[in-house]
Structures are given as C-alpha cells and as structure tokens.
VORO-890086 format. One record per residue (C-alpha): residue in one letter; z, y, x. Coordinates in steps of 0.001 Angstrom, whole numbers, padded with zeros to 6 digits, always signed. Each point is the difference from the previous one (the first is absolute). Layout:
<pts>
AZYX;...
</pts>
This chain:
<pts>
M+142006+067772+133748;R-000288+003730-000127;R+003146+001595+001349;F+001411+003393-000663;N-000108+002299+002994;P+002800+002543-000242;G-001834+002272+002386;R-003124+000177-002137;S-000377+002797-002492;V-000665-001291-003468;S-000897+002280-002900;V+000701-001460-003400;S-000225+002025-003171;R+002925-000018-002429;R-002322-001318-002738;S-001127-002913+002224;L+003593-000845+000870;L+001082-000161-003622;R-003100-002075-000952;A+000636-002436+002849;A+003692-000352-000865;G-000975-001011-003535;A+003029-001314-001897;G+002198+000529+003045;I+000651+003607-001027;A+000867+000847-003577;L+001064+003065-001881;P+003773+000417-000273;L+001608-001394-003151;L+000335+002978-002309;E+002606-000424-002723;S-001891+002292-002382;L-002973-002423+000087;L+002129-003021-000960;P+000247-001280-003569;R+003036+001552-001687;A+001777-003353-000152;L-000142-000326+003817;R+001073+003509+000937;A+003396+000364+001623;E+002501+001630-002315;P+002447+002529+001401;A+003404-001509+000716;L+002371+000457-002885;A+003177+001920+000746;P+003120-002138-000390;R+002136+000467-003081;R+003568+001106+000505;L+003263+000425-001902;V+002836+002549+000185;L+003018-000333-002293;V+002555+002826-000120;H+003284-000168-001899;N+002184+002996-000768;A+003371-001623-000686;L+001404+002807-002156;G-003074+000559-002130;M-001365+003234-001377;M+001060+001999-003019;P-002347-001116-002785;Q-000280+003438-001623;F-001642+001349+003171;F-001958-003085+001004;F-001855-001294-003055;P-002865+001972-001581;T+001388+002138-002781;A-003070-000416-002193;A-003170-002042-000146;P-002626+001798+002138;A-003263+001128-001501;A-002993-002260+000554;G-000866-000021+003671;A+003052+002069+000978;A+002588-001197+002506;P+003565-000749-001128;S+002423+002832+000606;S+003739+000316+000552;P+002142+001993+002441;Y+000065-002895+002475;L-003548-001271-000515;D-001355+003490+000544;L+001316-000266+003566;L-002663-002679+000459;G-002686+002353-001286;G-002133-000398+003099;H-000452-003678-000832;R-001253+000263-003574;G-002180-002966-000831;R+001556-002065+002779;F+003149-001157-001771;T+001298-001362-003293;V+003446+000641-001450;F+001502-002668-002261;S+002531+000285-002797;G+001552-002701-002136;M+000199-002594+002790;S+002908-002004+001445;H+001133-003456+001089;P+001338-001985-003000;E+003676-000982+000427;V+000348+001772+003338;D+003269+001848-000548;G+003140+000466+002087;N-000390+003772+000590;H-000522+000587+003753;H-000209-003746+000642;A-003443+000164-001629;A-001363+001426+003266;Q-000043-003530+001434;C-002504-000987-002680;F-002401+002922+000042;L-002680-002134+001659;T+001152-003409-001266;G+000824+000409-003711;S+002788-002600+000205;P+002405+000371-002961;H+003673+000992-000035;P+000724+001145+003547;G+003661+000518+000806;Q+001141-003106-001862;P+001597-002848+002001;S-002804-002370-000949;F-002769+002414+001027;R-002730-001371+002240;N-002829+002216+001113;T-003647-001017+000425;I-002931+001032+002178;S-000953+003676+000031;L-003479+001368-000616;D-000539+001063+003608;Q+000791-003475+001315;V-002718-001582-002133;V-002491+002397+001588;A+001521-000527+003458;E-000530-003754-000304;K-003706+000566-000644;F-000483+002156+003106;A+002680-001583+002198;T-002331-000764+002908;E-002381+002955-000269;T+002274+002764+001288;R+002679+000303+002657;F+002652+000404-002709;P-000405-001915-003288;F+002108+002719-001659;L+002335+002879+000773;A+003284+000419-001859;M+001420+003508+000472;S+002941+001938-001364;V+001470+003487-000127;R+003639-000478-000827;N+003576+001029+000652;G+002355-002946+000457;D-000320-003421-001565;H-001210-000341-003555;Y-001784-002542-002160;S-003154+002108+000027;N-000365-000090+003780;T-003082-002209-000073;L-002728-000757-002526;S-001425-003065+001763;V+001191-003443-001078;S-001171-003306+001471;R-001437-002850-002042;S+003418-001655+000144;G+001629+003101-001516;V+001610+001345+003174;P-000024+003784+000607;I-002018+000937+003097;P+001779+002652+002105;A-001774+003346+000120;E-000555+002130+003083;T+001882+003305-000169;S-000839+001371+003455;P-003289+001925+000298;K+000266-000240+003788;R+000282-003807+000011;L-002783-000267-002553;Y-002312+002211+002045;R+000675-001970+003183;S-000623-003346-001684;L-003297+001322-001384;F-001427+001983+002887;V+001939-000406+003269;A-000663-002932+002326;G+003182-001702+001100;T+000981-000547+003611;A-000845-003295+001659;A+003564-001170-000666;E-000201+000996-003669;Q-003340-001779-000420;A+001394-003128+001634;A+003020+000108-002310;A-002291+000335-003012;M-001995-003048+001100;R+003218-001973+000445;R+001000+000840-003564;I-003406-001122-001263;E+000168-003244+001967;A+003548-000619-001211;G-001260+000308-003559;G-002657-002597+000774;S+002598-002360+001460;V+002192+000240-003082;L-003054-000607-002176;D-000879-003125+002001;L+003534-001338-000393;V+000037+000526-003757;L-003491-001476-000332;D+001020-003163+001897;K+002877-000529-002408;A-002250+000546-002996;V-002555-002526+001286;S+002724-002618+000425;L+001108+000621-003584;E-003508-000262-001423;K-000043-003818+000066;R+003360-000290-001750;V-000145+002502-002867;H-000874-000758-003605;R-003370+000973-001435;A+001605+002894-001893;D+001113+001541+003314;R-003388-000398+001668;A-001378+003089-001743;R+002887+002075+001361;L-000648-001358+003483;D-003694+000832-000340;Q+000964+003579-000825;F+002258+000022+003035;F-002791-001243+002293;T-002288+002708-001378;S+002648+002608+000833;V+000306-001448+003499;R-003744+000289+000574;E+000083+003603-001167;M+002935+000736+002315;E-001821-001619+002906;D-002966+002292-000660;R+002318+003012+000002;L+001642-001046+003253;A-003413-000457+001614;Q-001043+003421-001229;A+003260+001523+001249;R-000717-001412+003464;A-003487+001499-000107;W+001266+003436-001076;E+002491+000073+002878;H-002965+000030+002397;K-001941+002712-001837;P+000539+003690+000804;K+001649+002125-002655;P-002005+002843-001546;K+000225+003519+001393;V+000810+002838-002389;D+000005+003764+000346;Y+003563+000287-001238;P+003036+000484+002241;E+002824-002526+000006;P+002541+001281-002543;S+003730+000293+000459;D+002376-001407-002561;I+001611+002577-002275;A+003770-000292+000227;D+000838+002301-002923;A+000270-002211-003103;N-000680+003029-002213;E-003519+000420+001421;V-001402-002494-002500;I-003150+002027-000683;A-000825+000292+003709;K+000708-003714+000474;S-002268-000857-002934;K-002826+002106+001421;L+000360-001721+003365;M-000158-003462-001573;F-003031+001078-002042;D-001734+001128+003214;L+000686-003338+001687;T-001242-001833-003083;R-003310+001874+000168;L-000359-000743+003723;A+000773-003696-000525;L-002682-000247-002684;E-002527+002129+001881;T+000256-002270+003062;D-000080-003111-002237;S+003309-001120+001460;T+001031-001283-003428;R-001293-000221-003567;A+003305+000179-001928;V+002817+002554+000260;T+003185+000499-002013;L+002155+003112+000231;S+003380+000272-001691;I+001431+003519-000307;A+003715-000003-000883;T+001786+003353-000155;F+003496-001173-000908;S+002860+002009+001506;V-002165+002716+001547;V-000479+003705-000621;P-003686+000514+000829;H-001019+002957+002102;V-001979+001588-002817;P+000330+003725-000765;G+002371+000582-002912;V+001641-003458+000218;K+003706-000310+000759;S+001002-003200-001817;E-000260-003738+000678;V-003029-001661-001607;H+001615-002920-001802;G+002495+002288-001675;L-002823+002299-001077;T-001879-002874-001645;H+002997-000372-002330;H-000428+003604-001048;G+001204-000353-003585;N-002719+002510-000952;E+001785+002799+001842;P-002663+002629+000795;D+001235+000799+003526;K-000011-003657+001056;I-003427-000556-001542;A-001347+003036+001868;E+001289-001342+003334;L-001300-003499-000624;R-003388+001380-000966;K-000296+001751+003376;I+000665-003316+001773;E-002487-001955-002076;E-002653+002679+000416;A+000459-000217+003781;Q-000431-003776-000209;M-003172+000318-002059;T-001381+002581+002415;A+000590-002380+002921;F-001816-002729-001917;S-002903+002367-000714;T-000274+000788+003719;F-000132-003733+000734;L-002861-000487-002461;A-001826+002931+001579;G+000360-001667+003392;L-001543-003221-001287;A-002793+001904-001753;G-000735+001858+003244;V-000864-003150+001944;R-003683-000932-000395;E-000636-003725-000085;G-003456-001397-000631;E-001431+001586-003116;G+003421+001091-001265;T+003458+000949+001188;L+003137-001849+000938;L+001426+000935-003402;D-003007-001558-001750;H+000824-003301+001684;T+003789+000153-000429;Q+001941-000652-003196;V+003056+002270+000104;L+002726-000642-002581;Y+002827+002542-000248;G+002829-000546-002447;S+003569-000946-000754;C+002069-002730-001593;L+001791+002670-002055;G-001668+001713-002925;N+002939+002323-000485;A+002658-000084+002718;N+002346+002140-002118;A+000441-003001-002328;H-000858-002769+002522;A-002913-000852-002289;T-002444-002565+001386;V-002780+000537-002556;N-002934+002439-000147;L-000215+000165+003777;P-001667+002922+001816;L-003092-001480+001667;I-003067+001349+001791;L-002867-002068+001395;A-002281+001922+002353;G-003203-000929+001829;G-001181-003577+000237;G-003529+000694-001213;Y+000934+000031-003694;R-001659+002186-002603;H+003305+001658-000771;P+000421+000970-003662;G+002753+002494+000809;H+002701-001214-002396;L+000580-003438-001507;A+002632+000191-002719;F+001571-003145-001446;D+002681-000561-002638;E+003191+001672+001209;Q+002125-002328-002155;R-001774-003282+000752;N-001109+000619+003546;E-003033-001509+001666;P+001116-002400+002770;L-000311+001702+003367;A-001058-003373+001407;N-003279+000351-001944;L-000842+002860+002339;F+000935-002224+002943;V-002464-002665-001179;T-002771+002604-000131;M+000922+001249+003475;L-000046-003533+001436;R-003414-000680-001488;R-001249+003125+001740;F+000705-001878+003241;G-002147-002896-001122;L+002991-002166-000847;E-000455-002259-003013;A+003273+001119-001546;E+000497-001347-003519;S+003595+001204-000217;F+002823+001622+001905;A+003674-000102-001002;T+000219+001034-003691;S-003635+001015-000413;T-001934-000775-003158;G-003397+000618+001584;S-001729+002812+001844;L+000393+003652-000920;R-002433+001416-002509;G-001494+003426+000576;L-000127-000009+003806;D-003538-000638+001235;A-001126-000703+003540;
</pts>
C-alpha cells in the first residue's frame, strides 16, 4: 500500500483536488437558488396587545370629530389633533358601548369584559379581553400578562384584568417593582424563594388532582364533562408551572433605561402615566409579555398641569361652567399628549419589516361617554397600530350603539384566535380591515 510521507513535497493543483473529491465537496446551499416554496421565510414578529383605560373619560365635544372628513383626510378634533403625528396609524370610533353596562363609575370593572349591570348585588364579572390573549401566549413569555395602574387610593377602576372565574386581578402600581421584576435579576435568596413558591403551587395542584381522580369513578355522566374540563385546566396549569421553572433559570433582558423611583406625589398623574407607558414599551420590546393593561384613575387628585387648580372628579361634573371645562380640557390634553408620546415610542422601535406599533394593537378609551352625566354610551375609543388599514373614523349609530365587544372579536381574530363571540358581541366589527 502506498503511504503518505509527510516529509515529501506534493504539488496538487486546486482543479485536480476538486475533481478528485468529486461529490465530497459541493457548493453551499444558496437560498436564492431554492424553489420559492422551500425558501426560509423571515420570522414573523409576535403580535401584542395594550389596553389603556381612562377612568374619568374625555369630554365628547373635544374628542369626537366635529364633522365627517373629506375623502382621504384624517379625522380632526382638538384632542385627535394632538395625535397628528400618527395619522393613518389609528382609528377613532363613535357610537359604540357595552349594552346594559351601567352603574356610573362601576362600569370601569367591565370595560374589557362587557358584563352587564355592575354595581348591583347580583353582579358577576367575566373574563377580560387581555386574559383571553394571555391564555394563548401563557408559556411563550416570562409574564403571560402585565396588569398596571396609576391611581390614588382604592377604587373600583383600579384594575382592568379579570380572571376567567370573574375575579379582579390586582394591578401593579409601583414602577420600581415593575422594573425590577422585568429586568433585575434577584439575589440567590430571592430566586430560591421564587422556586419554592412555584413548587408549592405544584404541590397544591397535585393534591387537588388526586382528589379529582378519586371522584372520577363515582360521579354521574353529567358531571364527567365538568371533570374533563377540570383535567384540561390542570394540564394547562402544569405547563405553566413547568414554564415558570424554566424562566427562573433564564437571565432577564438588559435595557438601556435606568431603574425608576416611585413617585410619591399623588398629583403627578401625568408623570406616573408616562413612566408606566415607558415600562410598557420596554416590556413589549424585550418580548417579556404580549398583553398589558393600564388603568389610569385620577379621582381625588389635582394634576400638576399648568393652569389646573381643581380636583379632577369634581371638574368632570362641570355643569357646563366654562372655567371648569377649561381646566378639565387642560388635563385631558395632557393625557392625550402622553398617549401620543407612547405611540411615538412604539413607532420608533424597528422590528422586522415594520415597527413595534405595527405589531401591537393599542386600545385607548373609557367606560364613560360623558362623565358629567355618568353616561356609559357613545364611549371615546381609539385603536392604534396592530397592522390594520386604519380608516380614520368609524361612526356608528349614537342612539343604538354598536357593541364594543364586536371590536374585541376583531382584535382577538387578529391574534389568530377563532373567536366567534365575546361577551355581548353580535359578530366582528365591520369597516376595520387587517
């Protein structure tokens, strides 16, 4: 056998080497040479949801478009003009509400649920829009959802998020705690405590499951379906616990944003709102969650806004007094400006072939159409982003309002959910195209 002598000089041309290698060396796989059906598609950016509720509404005479815009023109009003930099990226709605959701300020509990007659002794709430989305993405992000609030004291509009069993989900009010949970790694002791809480949840689940299994052989056929639903819920919870364990061992994302301090002054509601908006953008940008709710309640505060010297709730019951209306307008304009800045932040983040705003449905609105009269019809509503071909203004009958839940159905379908109905919906919303 002829052996290779490493000391011998061998001259082999590149052409000879390639010919001798034959099929052993091949051209690299070039995607542009593949059939279209086999080419790798760019990863799609995840879809996201932000739901913002202003508990004391907005004065309708300054919010809604005063006249139908000319063909191709954007809707205009004193408040909408503050969103001028986002023309074509949002739709304003008029003539929409939740049927039978009354109870003045109690209606805030139902902004995302549509459950009728809040405030009555027999009232029972139902699942909120954000929780339906959170269930879909429960294991894909560190936090299935974030419930946040800017508030002063306790009030029934403190949180927008409601569990499937109708229980209000407490909202985070501390920007500092929220930031740390999102972006700051805990100490070894804190991480160990978190794992103990997760394992304790698993132990409780095992105990309940054992009892359910022992019942399964003794229940009537009619109860078997309910037990099957329970076992499905258990499997889903087990998946979430497993995912929670996995996330505890993954590093948190790093952001170029300093840890904020909590704002002690209750009257700094605009600054607090801006801070929560910033943290919302960071949470979405780092894909820490896909669903966020933010409740903004300005009861019993005198906002630090130039020209304002009166408490907000009292101003909303202005009785058409010009001075009170002028003060309230300054507050609501400051709120709309903060919202516009938030949209600009989302639009400024490039993501794939679009922006973070393109991939995020942002609903801003209120349960009150006219706080002066505690009216819960003709609600002020804006939907921004989300990849829609925004028509600018969708106007429905102001006497026989379009169910707001129809918009919710359309928003859920945008997430790929096969939503046939939600709360009091009668179908999807006409006029809003994806």
